[in-house]
DOKOLSE-406526 format. One line per 2 residues: for each residue z, x, y of C-alpha. Coordinates in steps of 0.05 Angstrom, whole numbers, plus 5000, padded with zeros to 4 digits. Layout:
# residues N
Z,X,Y  ...
***
This chain:
# residues 532
4691,2108,7128  4712,2038,7111
4669,1985,7077  4645,1924,7116
4670,1855,7097  4643,1784,7101
4642,1717,7066  4582,1677,7090
4528,1729,7082  4515,1804,7082
4454,1849,7088  4446,1925,7084
4386,1966,7105  4369,2038,7125
4354,2014,7196  4405,1971,7231
4352,1925,7263  4328,1904,7193
4398,1885,7170  4407,1846,7236
4342,1808,7224  4368,1787,7156
4435,1767,7185  4402,1725,7239
4365,1685,7186  4429,1676,7145
4465,1651,7208  4410,1599,7217
4423,1572,7147  4370,1613,7113
4380,1638,7042  4379,1708,7014
4304,1707,6999  4286,1683,7069
4332,1735,7098  4299,1790,7058
4229,1770,7080  4253,1777,7152
4285,1845,7137  4223,1869,7100
4178,1852,7160  4225,1885,7210
4235,1949,7170  4159,1956,7163
4155,1959,7239  4218,1997,7259
4216,2050,7203  4142,2065,7200
4149,2135,7169  4182,2104,7108
4142,2040,7094  4090,1993,7121
4053,1928,7106  4000,1973,7074
4046,1988,7015  4078,1957,6953
4144,1923,6939  4189,1900,6882
4244,1848,6881  4302,1833,6834
4331,1764,6848  4390,1724,6822
4422,1656,6836  4489,1637,6805
4479,1598,6741  4405,1616,6736
4365,1668,6698  4352,1735,6730
4284,1740,6763  4238,1790,6795
4174,1798,6835  4123,1852,6820
4083,1861,6885  4047,1924,6864
3973,1932,6876  3924,1958,6824
3870,2011,6830  3803,1993,6861
3746,1973,6816  3708,2034,6841
3766,2081,6829  3739,2123,6772
3736,2196,6754  3661,2194,6768
3671,2164,6838  3716,2223,6855
3670,2274,6822  3612,2249,6865
3655,2268,6925  3671,2337,6898
3740,2318,6874  3750,2338,6801
3820,2367,6793  3868,2319,6828
3866,2260,6876  3884,2286,6946
3951,2262,6975  3920,2243,7042
3859,2210,7072  3818,2149,7053
3804,2176,6983  3879,2172,6970
3880,2099,6991  3854,2074,6924
3903,2018,6907  3913,1949,6936
3973,1941,6981  4016,1888,6947
4077,1880,6991  4052,1821,7034
4039,1782,6969  4112,1795,6951
4135,1766,7017  4093,1704,7002
4120,1697,6931  4192,1705,6956
4181,1653,7011  4153,1604,6960
4211,1617,6913  4261,1606,6969
4231,1537,6982  4224,1517,6909
4289,1544,6881  4337,1549,6939
4315,1494,6986  4291,1543,7039
4265,1510,7102  4250,1567,7151
4175,1577,7165  4141,1644,7157
4132,1647,7232  4208,1648,7241
4218,1701,7188  4167,1748,7220
4189,1734,7291  4233,1796,7299
4181,1842,7269  4127,1814,7315
4172,1825,7376  4190,1896,7355
4117,1914,7343  4095,1884,7409
4152,1903,7456  4169,1967,7419
4233,1996,7391  4271,2061,7404
4248,2119,7361  4301,2143,7311
4315,2217,7298  4289,2206,7227
4222,2180,7252  4214,2234,7306
4233,2293,7262  4191,2271,7203
4131,2257,7247  4137,2328,7275
4142,2357,7205  4078,2321,7183
4041,2324,7250  3994,2382,7234
3979,2356,7164  3965,2285,7185
3935,2292,7255  3863,2298,7229
3870,2235,7187  3834,2175,7219
3880,2132,7260  3944,2173,7251
3947,2210,7317  3931,2150,7361
3983,2108,7324  4042,2154,7312
4035,2210,7363  4045,2211,7438
3998,2260,7474  3989,2296,7409
4064,2304,7396  4117,2267,7356
4150,2212,7397  4217,2232,7428
4282,2205,7400  4300,2142,7439
4230,2132,7469  4198,2064,7460
4148,2060,7404  4098,2002,7405
4048,1978,7353  4007,1924,7388
3953,1920,7335  4005,1911,7280
4038,1856,7322  3972,1817,7323
3965,1826,7248  4035,1800,7235
4021,1741,7281  3960,1724,7240
4000,1728,7175  4054,1684,7205
4002,1633,7226  3954,1633,7167
4001,1654,7111  4007,1716,7068
3945,1698,7028  3902,1714,7089
3916,1788,7074  3879,1782,7008
3830,1724,7014  3821,1707,7087
3796,1735,7153  3847,1791,7151
3824,1811,7081  3752,1817,7105
3773,1862,7163  3817,1906,7118
3763,1914,7065  3709,1930,7116
3749,1984,7151  3776,2015,7086
3705,2022,7061  3680,2051,7127
3735,2104,7125  3715,2124,7055
3765,2087,7010  3741,2059,6943
3776,1993,6958  3732,1932,6969
3742,1858,6985  3737,1842,6911
3799,1884,6897  3839,1845,6949
3813,1779,6921  3838,1799,6851
3909,1813,6873  3969,1767,6864
4043,1780,6862  4072,1770,6792
4138,1737,6774  4172,1777,6720
4236,1780,6678  4273,1845,6697
4298,1895,6645  4370,1886,6623
4422,1937,6602  4484,1911,6566
4538,1957,6595  4612,1958,6578
4625,1933,6649  4573,1877,6647
4498,1869,6651  4455,1913,6695
4384,1896,6715  4324,1933,6742
4249,1929,6750  4199,1932,6693
4143,1984,6687  4101,2009,6721
4167,2027,6757  4219,2075,6731
4272,2020,6731  4283,2033,6657
4301,2105,6674  4357,2083,6721
4385,2037,6668  4379,2090,6613
4420,2140,6654  4479,2094,6663
4471,2070,6591  4475,2141,6564
4537,2155,6608  4569,2091,6581
4560,2119,6511  4594,2183,6533
4655,2149,6564  4643,2181,6632
4710,2158,6659  4746,2213,6620
4721,2261,6674  4748,2262,6745
4699,2231,6794  4656,2284,6829
4681,2339,6784  4633,2390,6754
4639,2354,6687  4620,2288,6720
4559,2316,6756  4537,2356,6694
4537,2295,6649  4501,2253,6701
4448,2307,6709  4439,2317,6635
4433,2242,6623  4379,2243,6677
4340,2296,6640  4342,2255,6576
4317,2193,6613  4263,2231,6650
4236,2258,6584  4226,2186,6560
4196,2166,6627  4145,2223,6627
4124,2207,6556  4119,2131,6558
4127,2096,6626  4062,2073,6659
4025,2009,6672  4054,1962,6619
3984,1944,6596  3976,2016,6573
4046,2028,6544  4055,2041,6470
4128,2020,6469  4168,1962,6499
4211,1989,6556  4268,1943,6536
4273,1981,6469  4295,2043,6507
4358,2006,6527  4383,1990,6457
4452,2019,6440  4423,2058,6381
4370,2092,6424  4419,2107,6480
4469,2136,6431  4414,2181,6403
4399,2208,6473  4473,2216,6488
4480,2262,6427  4428,2308,6457
4474,2325,6515  4511,2391,6510
4576,2387,6550  4578,2463,6556
4505,2479,6574  4450,2452,6618
4383,2438,6585  4322,2471,6615
4286,2428,6667  4213,2427,6683
4176,2394,6740  4193,2328,6773
4148,2272,6799  4147,2298,6870
4162,2270,6939  4165,2198,6961
4185,2157,7021  4214,2087,7012
4265,2037,7037  4315,1997,6996
4352,1936,7023  4401,1885,6995
4422,1815,7015  4475,1768,6986
4483,1700,7019  4544,1654,7022
4523,1616,6960  4520,1681,6919
4444,1687,6917  4428,1761,6910
4365,1801,6927  4352,1874,6913
4288,1897,6947  4246,1960,6954
4184,1973,6996  4142,2036,7001
4077,2071,7019  4094,2130,6972
4090,2195,7012  4113,2196,7085
4061,2155,7124  4024,2142,7058
3951,2163,7058  3958,2175,7133
3900,2129,7151  3912,2072,7200
3860,2017,7202  3831,2010,7272
3834,1934,7280  3896,1914,7242
3938,1977,7254  3957,1978,7180
3979,2046,7153  3954,2046,7080
3993,2073,7021  3973,2133,6977
4008,2108,6914  3944,2119,6875
3946,2195,6885  3997,2193,6828
3939,2177,6781  3912,2236,6741
3837,2251,6735  3850,2279,6665
3835,2223,6615  3884,2254,6565
3946,2244,6609  3993,2184,6609
3976,2159,6679  3902,2172,6680
3859,2135,6730  3825,2071,6709
3797,2014,6751  3847,1958,6761
3903,1999,6730  3972,1997,6764
3999,2065,6786  4066,2092,6763
4121,2075,6813  4186,2112,6827
4210,2047,6861  4265,2008,6827
4314,1957,6857  4379,1948,6818
4429,1893,6808  4492,1884,6765
4531,1823,6741  4600,1846,6719
4643,1814,6666  4698,1801,6717
4650,1755,6756  4630,1804,6811
4556,1814,6828  4527,1876,6860
4460,1896,6892  4447,1970,6902
4390,2020,6909  4361,2076,6949
4296,2111,6970  4274,2179,6946
4226,2190,6887  4261,2226,6829
4326,2217,6868  4326,2141,6862
4355,2138,6791  4403,2194,6807
4432,2162,6869  4434,2095,6834
4475,2131,6780  4523,2158,6833
4532,2091,6867  4539,2051,6802
4587,2098,6767  4631,2109,6828
4637,2033,6839  4635,2005,6769
4666,2061,6728  4715,2091,6778
4730,2029,6821  4711,2059,6889
4690,2014,6945  4615,2013,6963
4623,2055,7027  4663,2109,6992
4614,2110,6934  4555,2121,6982
4589,2168,7032  4614,2218,6980
4572,2280,6969  4511,2270,6924
4466,2313,6881  4392,2314,6866
4356,2344,6806  4284,2361,6823
4242,2340,6882  4239,2283,6930
4210,2274,7000  4211,2338,7041
4227,2382,6980  4184,2423,6933
4235,2458,6889  4262,2432,6822
4332,2460,6827  4397,2420,6824
4414,2407,6897  4485,2394,6920
4508,2370,6987  4554,2422,7017
4615,2376,7017  4622,2387,6942
4678,2436,6927  4654,2508,6920
4688,2507,6852  4643,2449,6829
4581,2489,6849  4608,2551,6814
4624,2513,6750  4556,2479,6749
4522,2546,6758  4563,2574,6699
4537,2516,6657  4466,2539,6670
4444,2496,6729  4402,2528,6783
4441,2509,6845  4414,2499,6915
4460,2476,6971  4440,2422,7021
4470,2400,7088  4534,2360,7088
4498,2293,7097  4427,2307,7076
4370,2256,7077  4340,2291,7017
4389,2253,6972  4365,2186,6997
4385,2126,7039  4430,2085,6993
4462,2016,7002  4507,1971,6963
4538,1901,6968  4590,1873,6920
4608,1799,6918  4675,1779,6889
4682,1712,6851  4725,1688,6910
4663,1695,6954  4687,1758,6990
4631,1807,7006  4641,1882,7012
4585,1929,7033  4568,2002,7045
4511,2035,7083  4486,2106,7081
4508,2151,7139  4447,2194,7122
4403,2138,7148  4397,2097,7212
4424,2038,7173  4480,1987,7176
4515,1932,7139  4510,1866,7177
4555,1808,7157  4590,1745,7179
***
C-alpha cells in the first residue's frame, strides 16, 4: 500500500467521512484547528461505538515558529462521586463499567471543540463559524450514514450486555438486533443537539439550556452528575510534555493521560540504539515490548490527576532517568508481566494544513459505547471514564469528588531536526503507547513511509478493547520465526488475525520542509487519508 500525498492540506481519520469533513474545511480556507473541529463532530456521529459528544478529548497543537500547545478537555468526577455515595447503592468493591452509576465524570470534549475554535480565531485568523464546522455532523446524524462492519460487529458483541441499559437499545439497535452493514443509521435527537451547539455555542453544553437538560436526565437515570458539575467545567490550555530524542523533539499530552508513557518508551529505545536491530525482527519487537514494561511500571506507580501526583511527569523524560530504565532491559530474557489497564475504545485523528499548522487529536468515551446510557432528549451517549477510579482509598487513582480520571488517551506529535513535522496516534487502551512506538520507530528510526509503518504487522502486550488476556499478541503476518524467537525469550505469545482491530486504528501525517505532505491510514479501520 502506498502513502497518500498532498501539499495544501491533509487529514487522516479512522472513518473516511471524518477525514473528508476536515478536507472540505481546508478547501474552504479553514485552518487545521477548524478542520479538526469538523472532523471531531463528524466522527462522533459516524463512529458511535468508538466515541461520542458525551466523552473527553485531548489536543496537541503546533504552528510553525510558535510554541507547542495543547488542550485538556477532560471532565472531572462529580461532586457527589464518593465512596459513600456508591456504598449507599450497595457498591463497595468496584465501580461498575456500565449504567448511570458509571457515568460519574463530566464529558469534556465539547469544551475542547470550543477552545480549539477560539484558538483558531485568535492565533490563526480562523473565520469559519461553528455552524459551518458542525454542518456535516448534523447532516449525517439527521439523514443517516451507512453502518460500517466495525459498528455492526461491535454492536452485536455488546448487544446482550448493553441492551438493558437505559437508552441503548432504542438508539443503537434495530428491532432488538445490531444494525446491518450498509444500512442507514440515523440519530435525529443528536442532530438537534448538535444544531443547538452550533447555534448557541459550545458553552451551552455546560452552562445553558442544554446543560440543564443533560443534568436533569443524568440525575433521573441515577448518575451522580449534577448541573453544578457541568458549571464547574472548562477546557484547559496546557504545555505538552517534551522528549528530546536523537531525531528531534517529540511531544505528547500531560497527565492525567499516559502521554508520558508513550514518550518514555521511545526515549528508552533511543538510549538502546534500536536501529542496530532489523525492523520487525524478534530483537526489535522484544526491545519495544520490554521498554513498554518499564514505562508501564512508572505509569502504574505515579501517573494520575496531576493535582495528586508526587512527581513531575517531565522528570521521567530526563536522559538520566531513561538511561536507568534502559539498563533494566535484558536483551536475552522477557521480564514477567502483570495486569494491564484493560479495554478502551477511542478515535485518533490528525490534520496538517498548507501553512504547516499541525493538530493531533483524540476523543473517547472509554469502553465501547461508554456507560451505555443514552440521554432521552439529547441523544447523548455518556462516557464511563470514571469507572477507572478505585473505591480503595489506598490506591493511586482512588475516587475523590472533582478529581480527573486516569486516561489512556494520548495524541502525539514530533518536530524533527531535519525540519519535518509529524502527527501520529491510535486508539486502544494499553495498545496506544505500543502502536505509537511502532509508528514512530518505523518512520523516524528506520525511515519507512507512514503507510508502510502503519500497515506492517503490529504487536500488543496486554489488553485493549475486545481482549481480556495479558499475553504478547502478534498479528499473523509476523514471520513464524519471529514468534518462535520471542517465545524462546520468555514471552507468552498469542496470535491474532492478519489485520486485527485489536492492535488499534493508527494514523500518521508527515510534512516535509518543502511543504509536501505524506500520510498513512490504518487498513484495520474504516479510515482514509484525505488531501489536496
